[in-house]
C-alpha positions in Angstrom: 0.5 1.4 -0.6 3.9 3.1 -0.8 5.3 3.8 -4.2 8.8 4.2 -2.7 9.1 0.5 -2.0 9.9 -1.7 -5.1 9.0 -5.0 -3.6 7.7 -6.7 -0.5 9.3 -10.1 0.4 6.9 -12.2 2.5 8.4 -14.8 4.8 5.9 -17.1 6.5 7.6 -18.6 9.5 7.1 -21.3 12.1 10.2 -22.3 14.2 12.7 -20.7 11.9 14.7 -18.7 14.5 18.1 -20.1 13.4 17.4 -19.7 9.6 15.8 -16.3 9.7 19.0 -14.2 10.2 20.7 -16.0 7.4 17.8 -15.7 4.9 17.4 -11.9 5.7 21.1 -11.4 5.1 20.8 -13.2 1.7 17.8 -11.1 0.7 19.5 -7.9 1.7 22.6 -8.8 -0.4 20.5 -9.7 -3.4 18.3 -6.6 -3.2 20.8 -3.9 -2.4 19.8 -2.0 -5.6 16.1 -2.0 -4.6 13.9 -0.3 -2.0 12.4 -3.4 -0.3 10.7 -4.6 2.8 10.6 -8.0 4.5 7.3 -8.9 6.0 7.5 -11.8 8.5 4.3 -13.6 9.2 4.9 -15.8 12.2 2.4 -18.3 13.7 3.5 -17.7 17.3 6.6 -20.0 16.9 7.6 -21.8 20.1 11.2 -21.1 19.3 10.5 -17.3 19.3 11.0 -16.7 15.6 8.9 -13.5 15.9 11.3 -12.2 18.6 14.3 -12.8 16.4 12.5 -11.0 13.5 11.8 -8.0 15.7 15.5 -7.9 16.7 16.6 -8.1 13.0 14.4 -5.0 12.3 17.3 -3.0 13.7 19.4 -4.1 10.8 16.9 -4.7 7.9 13.6 -3.2 6.8 11.5 -5.8 8.5 7.9 -5.7 9.7 6.5 -8.5 11.8 3.0 -9.8 12.0 2.6 -12.3 14.9 -0.4 -14.5 14.6 -1.5 -16.1 17.9 -1.8 -19.7 16.7 -0.7 -22.1 14.0 -3.2 -21.0 11.3 -1.5 -22.5 8.3 0.9 -21.5 5.5 -1.6 -20.5 2.8 -3.4 -18.1 5.1 0.0 -16.7 6.3 0.9 -16.0 2.6 -2.3 -14.2 2.0 -1.9 -12.2 5.2 1.5 -11.1 3.9 0.2 -10.3 0.4 -2.7 -8.2 1.7 -0.5 -6.3 4.2 2.4 -5.6 1.7 3.3 -2.0 1.1 4.6 -2.7 -2.4 2.7 -3.5 -5.6 5.0 -6.4 -6.3 5.0 -9.1 -3.7 7.2 -12.2 -3.6 6.8 -15.1 -1.1 9.7 -17.4 -0.3 10.5 -20.0 2.4 12.5 -18.8 5.4 14.4 -22.1 5.6 17.0 -21.2 3.0 15.7 -23.7 0.4 14.9 -20.8 -1.9 17.9 -18.9 -3.2 17.6 -15.1 -2.7 19.8 -14.7 -5.8 16.7 -15.4 -7.9 14.8 -12.4 -6.5 16.2 -9.8 -9.0 15.2 -12.0 -11.9 11.7 -12.4 -10.5 11.3 -8.7 -10.0 12.4 -8.1 -13.5 9.8 -10.5 -14.8 7.1 -8.6 -12.9 8.2 -5.1 -13.6 9.8 -5.2 -17.0 8.4 -8.2 -18.7 4.9 -7.3 -17.4 4.2 -10.8 -15.9 1.2 -10.9 -13.5 2.6 -13.9 -11.7 6.2 -15.2 -11.7 7.2 -18.6 -10.4 10.6 -19.7 -9.2 10.8 -23.1 -10.9 12.9 -26.2 -10.3 11.6 -28.0 -13.4 12.6 -25.7 -16.3 15.9 -25.3 -18.1 18.6 -24.2 -15.7 16.5 -25.0 -12.7 18.2 -27.4 -10.3 17.6 -29.3 -7.1 20.3 -30.0 -4.5 21.7 -33.5 -5.1 21.5 -34.2 -1.4 17.7 -33.5 -1.2 16.2 -36.8 -0.1 15.0 -39.1 -2.8 11.6 -39.6 -1.1 11.1 -35.8 -1.2 12.0 -35.7 -4.9 9.5 -38.5 -5.6 6.8 -36.8 -3.5 7.3 -33.5 -5.3 7.2 -35.2 -8.8 4.1 -37.2 -7.8 2.3 -34.1 -6.5 3.1 -32.2 -9.7 1.8 -35.1 -11.8 -1.5 -35.2 -9.9 -1.9 -31.4 -10.5 -1.0 -31.6 -14.2 -4.7 -31.6 -15.5 -5.2 -28.4 -13.5 -2.4 -26.3 -15.0 0.4 -26.5 -17.6 2.9 -24.8 -15.3 6.0 -26.8 -14.9 6.4 -26.3 -11.1 2.9 -25.6 -9.6 4.2 -27.0 -6.3 6.7 -24.1 -5.9 6.5 -22.1 -2.8 8.6 -19.3 -4.3 6.5 -17.0 -6.4 5.6 -13.3 -6.9 2.4 -11.5 -7.9 1.0 -8.0 -8.4 -0.9 -7.1 -5.3 -3.6 -5.2 -7.3 -4.2 -8.4 -9.3 -4.5 -10.6 -6.2 -7.1 -8.2 -4.8 -9.3 -8.8 -7.8 -9.2 -12.6 -7.5 -12.3 -14.4 -6.2 -12.0 -14.0 -2.4 -13.5 -17.4 -1.6 -10.2 -19.0 -0.8 -10.0 -22.7 0.2 -6.8 -22.2 2.2 -6.2 -25.9 2.6 -2.7 -27.0 3.3 0.3 -25.1 2.0 0.0 -25.0 -1.8 -1.6 -21.6 -2.3 0.1 -21.1 -5.7 -1.9 -24.0 -7.1 -5.2 -22.4 -6.0 -4.2 -19.1 -7.5 -3.3 -20.8 -10.8 -6.7 -22.5 -11.0 -8.6 -19.3 -10.0 -6.7 -17.2 -12.6 -6.5 -19.9 -15.4 -6.2 -18.2 -18.8 -6.7 -14.7 -17.4 -3.1 -13.7 -16.5 0.4 -13.7 -17.9 2.5 -16.2 -16.0 6.3 -16.5 -16.2 8.7 -19.1 -14.8 12.3 -18.4 -13.9 14.8 -21.1 -13.0 15.9 -21.4 -9.4 18.4 -23.5 -7.5 16.4 -25.4 -4.8 18.6 -26.1 -1.8 18.4 -28.2 1.3 17.0 -26.8 4.6 19.8 -25.7 6.8 18.3 -25.8 10.3 15.1 -27.3 11.7 12.8 -29.9 10.3 10.5 -30.0 7.3 6.9 -29.1 7.8 5.7 -31.9 5.4 3.9 -34.7 7.2 1.0 -37.0 6.8 -1.5 -34.3 7.7 -0.1 -32.0 5.0 -0.2 -34.8 2.4 -3.8 -35.4 3.3 -4.5 -31.6 3.0 -2.9 -31.5 -0.4 -5.1 -34.4 -1.6 -8.1 -32.6 -0.2 -7.2 -29.4 -2.0 -6.7 -31.2 -5.2 -10.1 -32.8 -5.0 -11.8 -29.5 -4.4 -9.9 -27.7 -7.2 -10.9 -30.5 -9.6 -14.5 -30.1 -8.5 -14.3 -26.3 -9.0 -12.7 -26.6 -12.4 -15.4 -29.1 -13.7 -18.4 -27.3 -12.2 
């Protein structure tokens, strides 16, 4: 692990070739005061996202891990966390829905406020959601949060924008479920009451290019994950 790097930004990707140059530019502009790296974990995107990432490495401190198959978002995040060079690791979407402007606030929470886990939240004071985000997606997010409420008191456990100390993650029970795309919820349940958690407000935006990855299969996977987490919490 390199002490010269302040933070690793993990970008799990699948068909984000058009969005990736834009999100990398935003990250660079937000972290110009930091030593950082961007770690792209690509599941062999048909649109060649991994090739775009390799090309961008000439302009930004990017490393690329290309996985030869669509292995899932949760496992992609873990792959990024375990391969990060920095102690502080933040995962964010590559579709521009997560604002890179929040990154310095999240780094501050981890480094200066001694938070073990920091979450970019849409549902706390000053957190916002783009007004043009589809009503159905808003309702789905609220319902998913409500279903998870008995598992955690966190305001936005559905967030895909969060950071953690790598050394802490390495101590967590390694028997990961890795079902669907809500790894944060699994971490929250595994670490319940054992870590300091902070939430910082974010502005959640609409996807710019491409299509959402949320479909019936992912909804089923979320319900499957919820059932298993409830079972683990009870027993």
